[in-house]
C-alpha positions as CSV (number, residue, x, y, z in Angstrom):
1,M,0.0,0.0,0.0
2,T,1.2,3.4,-0.8
3,T,0.8,6.6,1.2
4,L,-1.9,7.7,-1.3
5,D,-3.9,4.6,-0.7
6,I,-3.8,5.0,3.1
7,E,-4.9,8.6,2.8
8,R,-7.7,7.7,0.4
9,I,-8.9,5.0,2.9
10,R,-8.8,7.4,5.8
11,A,-10.8,10.0,3.8
12,D,-13.3,7.3,2.9
13,L,-13.6,6.2,6.5
14,K,-14.1,9.7,7.7
15,R,-16.8,10.4,5.0
16,L,-18.6,7.2,5.8
17,K,-18.6,7.9,9.5
18,E,-20.0,11.4,8.9
19,E,-22.7,9.9,6.7
20,K,-23.6,7.3,9.3
21,N,-23.8,9.9,12.1
22,A,-26.0,12.2,9.9
23,A,-28.3,9.2,9.1
24,D,-28.5,8.3,12.8
25,I,-29.4,11.9,13.7
26,E,-32.2,11.9,11.0
27,R,-33.6,8.7,12.5
28,G,-33.5,10.3,16.0
29,Y,-30.7,8.0,17.2
30,C,-27.6,9.4,18.7
31,V,-25.3,8.2,21.4
32,I,-24.1,10.6,23.9
33,D,-20.8,9.5,25.5
34,L,-20.6,9.6,29.3
35,K,-17.8,11.9,30.4
36,K,-15.0,10.0,32.0
37,V,-14.1,10.3,35.7
38,S,-10.7,11.5,36.8
39,D,-8.2,8.7,37.5
40,Y,-7.1,10.6,40.5
41,F,-10.6,10.7,41.9
42,A,-11.1,7.0,41.2
43,Y,-7.8,6.1,42.9
44,E,-8.9,8.1,45.9
45,V,-12.2,6.1,46.0
46,Y,-10.1,2.9,45.7
47,Q,-7.8,3.9,48.5
48,R,-10.7,4.9,50.8
49,Y,-12.7,1.8,50.4
50,E,-10.5,-1.0,49.1
51,K,-9.4,-2.4,52.5
52,D,-12.9,-2.5,54.0
53,V,-14.7,-3.7,50.8
54,K,-12.2,-6.4,50.1
55,A,-12.4,-7.7,53.7
56,F,-16.2,-7.7,53.5
57,L,-16.1,-9.5,50.1
58,L,-13.6,-12.1,51.4
59,S,-15.9,-12.8,54.4
60,Y,-18.8,-13.2,52.0
61,A,-16.8,-15.5,49.8
62,E,-16.2,-17.8,52.8
63,I,-20.0,-17.9,53.4
64,L,-20.5,-18.9,49.8
65,L,-17.9,-21.6,50.0
66,Q,-19.4,-23.0,53.2
67,T,-23.1,-22.9,52.1
68,N,-22.9,-23.1,48.3
69,E,-26.0,-20.8,48.4
70,W,-26.4,-17.1,47.6
71,L,-27.2,-15.1,50.7
72,V,-28.7,-11.6,50.2
73,L,-27.8,-9.1,52.9
74,E,-29.5,-5.9,53.8
75,A,-28.2,-2.9,51.9
76,T,-27.0,-0.7,54.8
77,E,-26.0,2.9,54.5
78,K,-22.3,1.9,54.5
79,L,-22.8,-0.7,51.8
80,N,-24.8,1.8,49.6
81,G,-22.1,4.4,50.1
82,W,-19.4,2.0,48.9
83,I,-21.6,1.0,45.9
84,E,-22.3,4.7,44.9
85,A,-18.7,5.7,45.1
86,L,-17.4,2.6,43.2
87,D,-20.2,3.1,40.6
88,V,-18.8,6.5,39.9
89,A,-15.1,5.5,40.1
90,K,-15.6,2.6,37.6
91,H,-16.1,5.3,34.8
92,C,-12.5,6.4,35.0
93,V,-10.0,6.5,32.1
94,D,-7.5,3.9,33.5
95,I,-8.9,0.5,32.4
96,S,-7.2,-1.5,35.2
97,L,-8.5,0.8,37.9
98,S,-11.9,0.8,36.3
99,V,-12.2,-2.9,36.3
100,D,-11.1,-3.2,39.9
101,C,-13.8,-0.7,41.0
102,L,-16.3,-2.4,38.7
103,M,-15.8,-5.8,40.1
104,M,-16.0,-4.7,43.7
105,E,-19.2,-2.8,42.9
106,Y,-20.6,-5.7,41.0
107,Y,-20.2,-8.2,43.9
108,L,-21.5,-5.6,46.4
109,R,-24.6,-5.3,44.3
110,Q,-24.9,-9.1,44.1
111,I,-24.7,-9.4,47.9
112,T,-27.3,-6.7,48.5
113,G,-29.7,-8.0,45.8
114,Q,-29.3,-4.8,43.7
115,A,-27.9,-6.7,40.6
116,T,-30.0,-7.7,37.7
117,G,-29.6,-11.0,35.8
118,Q,-28.6,-14.4,36.9
119,K,-26.1,-14.9,39.7
120,G,-24.5,-18.1,38.5
121,S,-22.7,-20.6,40.7
122,P,-21.9,-19.4,44.3
123,L,-18.7,-21.5,44.3
124,F,-17.5,-19.9,41.1
125,A,-18.4,-16.4,42.5
126,A,-16.4,-17.2,45.7
127,N,-13.4,-18.2,43.6
128,H,-13.7,-15.0,41.5
129,I,-14.1,-12.9,44.6
130,T,-10.9,-14.2,46.0
131,S,-9.1,-13.3,42.8
132,V,-10.6,-9.8,42.9
133,V,-9.5,-9.4,46.6
134,A,-6.0,-10.6,45.8
135,D,-5.6,-8.1,43.0
136,K,-4.0,-4.8,44.1
137,Y,-4.1,-1.8,41.8
138,K,-0.8,0.0,41.4
139,P,-1.1,3.4,39.6
140,Y,1.2,4.6,36.8
141,W,1.1,8.2,37.8
142,N,2.4,9.5,34.5
143,E,-0.5,7.9,32.7
144,M,-3.3,8.9,35.0
145,E,-5.8,11.6,33.9
146,R,-6.8,14.4,36.3
147,L,-9.5,15.7,34.0
148,D,-11.7,18.1,36.0
149,Y,-11.0,16.8,39.5
150,T,-9.8,19.6,41.8
151,G,-9.5,17.5,44.9
152,D,-12.9,18.2,46.4
153,Y,-14.0,14.6,46.9
154,D,-17.6,15.1,48.0
155,A,-18.5,17.8,45.4
156,Y,-16.9,15.7,42.6
157,L,-18.7,12.6,43.7
158,T,-22.1,14.4,43.8
159,Q,-21.4,16.0,40.4
160,K,-20.5,12.8,38.7
161,M,-23.3,10.8,40.3
162,E,-25.7,13.4,38.8
163,E,-24.0,13.2,35.3
164,I,-24.3,9.4,35.4
165,K,-28.0,9.5,36.3
166,Q,-28.7,12.0,33.5
167,W,-26.7,9.9,31.0
168,Q,-28.6,6.7,32.1
169,N,-31.9,8.5,31.6
170,L,-31.0,9.2,28.0
171,H,-30.2,5.6,27.3
């Protein structure tokens, strides 16, 4: 392939993408991307809750192993606080940090009965929870995105929770 071929292909792809977007808008379909959350904020959430959440998940995994049955626990204010913060943090730019927050939030929702869909095998879940607990996120500071996070944890959490709710209402 020559440079001219590559440039022609890029131009064609750009034109086709613009045509598709225009057709989607005419049909009334458009996807609004959710604004990403700051990696610094997500890491702050991770540091605040990781120890307690992972200890809680590990205790729950032991119950799953012993009983081989799902046990739904009451969603306390503390558990809901963890879920809300991790739900926001999982929308960060850093994929590894996002997945760690996502998995902790996912199992907290399973435990409190807030998750939708099938739960699967309790023994498999217990095994997976132990791998989630064993995983420890280590940041690469030079790759982390600050975005619009100024360090005001509570204000940023509230702002992003509202943005996520608005985005979910559109989809």
